[in-house]
C-alpha positions as CSV (number, residue, x, y, z in Angstrom):
1,M,0.0,0.0,0.0
2,G,1.2,3.4,-0.9
3,G,1.3,6.6,1.3
4,R,2.6,10.0,1.7
5,F,5.6,11.7,3.2
6,E,6.2,15.5,3.9
7,G,8.8,17.9,5.3
8,T,8.8,21.5,6.1
9,A,11.5,24.2,6.6
10,E,11.5,28.0,6.9
11,I,13.8,29.6,4.2
12,D,15.5,33.0,4.7
13,R,14.4,34.1,1.3
14,P,11.2,35.8,-0.2
15,V,8.5,33.5,-1.5
16,E,9.1,34.7,-5.1
17,E,12.9,33.7,-5.0
18,V,12.0,30.3,-3.4
19,F,9.3,29.7,-6.1
20,A,11.7,30.6,-9.0
21,F,14.4,28.3,-7.6
22,L,12.1,25.3,-7.2
23,A,10.2,26.0,-10.5
24,D,13.5,25.3,-12.3
25,G,13.8,21.6,-12.0
26,S,17.5,21.7,-13.0
27,N,18.1,22.8,-9.5
28,D,17.0,19.4,-8.0
29,P,20.5,17.9,-7.8
30,K,21.6,20.7,-5.6
31,F,19.3,19.4,-2.8
32,S,18.4,15.8,-3.8
33,P,21.5,13.6,-3.8
34,R,19.6,10.7,-5.5
35,V,19.2,12.8,-8.6
36,V,22.1,12.0,-11.0
37,E,20.9,14.1,-13.9
38,I,17.7,16.0,-14.9
39,A,16.6,17.9,-17.9
40,K,13.4,19.7,-19.2
41,T,12.1,17.8,-22.3
42,T,9.5,20.4,-23.2
43,D,10.0,23.9,-24.7
44,G,9.4,27.1,-23.0
45,P,9.3,28.2,-19.3
46,T,8.1,25.8,-16.7
47,A,4.3,25.7,-16.6
48,V,1.5,23.2,-16.3
49,G,2.5,20.4,-18.9
50,T,6.1,20.9,-18.5
51,V,8.0,17.6,-18.4
52,Y,11.3,17.0,-16.7
53,A,13.3,13.7,-17.3
54,S,15.8,12.5,-14.7
55,T,18.0,9.7,-13.7
56,V,18.0,8.8,-10.0
57,K,19.9,6.4,-7.9
58,D,18.0,4.6,-5.1
59,A,19.7,1.9,-3.0
60,G,22.4,1.7,-5.7
61,V,20.0,1.2,-8.7
62,R,19.6,3.8,-11.4
63,T,16.2,4.4,-12.8
64,H,14.7,6.9,-15.3
65,R,11.9,9.1,-14.2
66,E,9.6,11.6,-16.0
67,F,7.6,14.2,-14.1
68,R,4.8,16.3,-15.6
69,I,3.9,19.7,-13.9
70,S,0.2,19.4,-13.0
71,A,-0.2,22.8,-11.2
72,F,1.8,25.9,-11.3
73,E,0.5,28.9,-9.2
74,Q,3.1,31.7,-8.7
75,P,4.4,32.1,-6.1
76,T,2.8,29.6,-3.8
77,R,2.1,26.1,-5.4
78,I,3.8,23.6,-7.7
79,R,2.5,20.1,-8.2
80,W,3.8,17.2,-10.3
81,T,2.9,13.7,-11.2
82,E,5.2,10.9,-12.3
83,V,4.4,9.7,-15.9
84,S,7.1,7.1,-16.0
85,K,6.6,3.5,-15.2
86,N,8.8,2.3,-12.3
87,L,8.2,-0.1,-9.4
88,V,7.6,2.8,-7.0
89,T,6.3,6.2,-8.5
90,A,5.2,9.6,-7.1
91,T,1.6,9.7,-8.1
92,E,1.5,13.3,-6.8
93,G,4.2,15.6,-5.2
94,G,4.5,19.2,-4.7
95,Y,5.8,22.4,-3.0
96,D,3.5,24.7,-1.0
97,L,5.1,28.1,-0.1
98,E,3.9,30.6,2.4
99,S,5.2,34.1,2.8
100,L,6.4,34.9,6.3
101,P,7.4,38.2,7.9
102,D,10.9,39.5,7.3
103,G,11.1,38.1,3.8
104,R,11.2,34.6,4.8
105,T,9.2,31.6,3.3
106,R,7.7,28.5,4.8
107,L,8.2,25.5,2.6
108,R,6.1,22.2,2.6
109,V,7.3,19.5,0.3
110,F,5.6,16.1,-0.1
111,N,5.3,13.2,-2.4
112,T,2.6,10.4,-2.5
113,L,4.3,7.1,-3.4
114,E,2.7,4.1,-5.0
115,G,4.0,0.6,-5.7
116,H,3.4,-1.3,-9.0
117,G,4.0,-5.1,-9.4
118,L,7.1,-5.9,-7.1
119,G,6.9,-2.3,-6.1
120,K,3.9,-3.0,-3.9
121,I,6.2,-4.8,-1.6
122,L,9.0,-2.2,-1.8
123,V,6.9,0.9,-1.3
124,G,6.5,0.4,2.4
125,Y,10.4,0.5,2.8
126,A,10.7,3.4,0.5
127,L,8.0,5.3,2.5
128,T,9.8,4.6,5.8
129,Q,13.1,5.9,4.4
130,A,11.5,9.0,2.9
131,R,9.6,9.9,6.0
132,K,12.7,9.6,8.2
133,D,14.5,12.0,5.7
134,A,11.6,14.3,5.0
135,D,12.6,17.2,7.3
136,A,16.3,16.8,6.4
137,F,15.2,16.9,2.7
138,A,13.3,20.1,3.3
139,A,16.5,21.4,5.2
140,R,18.6,20.6,2.1
141,I,16.2,22.7,0.0
142,K,16.6,25.5,2.5
143,K,20.3,25.3,2.3
144,A,20.4,25.2,-1.6
145,V,18.0,28.1,-1.9
146,E,19.8,30.3,0.6
147,A,23.2,29.5,-1.2
148,S,21.8,30.4,-4.7
C-alpha cells in the first residue's frame, strides 16, 4: 500500500525567490543527492504540462523518471505527477510556499508514493526511508535556496 511523506522548513528568502528556484527543475541535484541528472524535455518556461526527465539512484539502482507539472501557481504552489513506469512512483508531489514576515518563506514538500508489481512490496520500505529523511530533505532545499 502506498502513502505520503512530507517535510517543512523556513527559508530565509522571499517567496518569489524560493518559487523561482524550485520551478527550475534543473536545481533538483543541488538538494536531492539521488538525482544524478535532470533535463526539461518540453519547450518554454516551466508551466502546467512541462515535463522533466531524470536519472535517479536509489539503493544503488539507477532508474529513469519523467515528471509532468500538473499545477503551477506563482508564487505559492507547484504540483507534479510521475508519468514514467517504475516499481515505485510518485503519483503526486509538490511544494507549498507561504510568505512569512521579514522576507522569509515556509516550505512544505511532499510526495505520495505508490507501488506497482513488485513495487507493492517495496513501497513500504521506500516510504519509511522517505519519512525519516523528510525534514532533512526540506532542510537541504533551504540550504540550496539560501546558497543560490
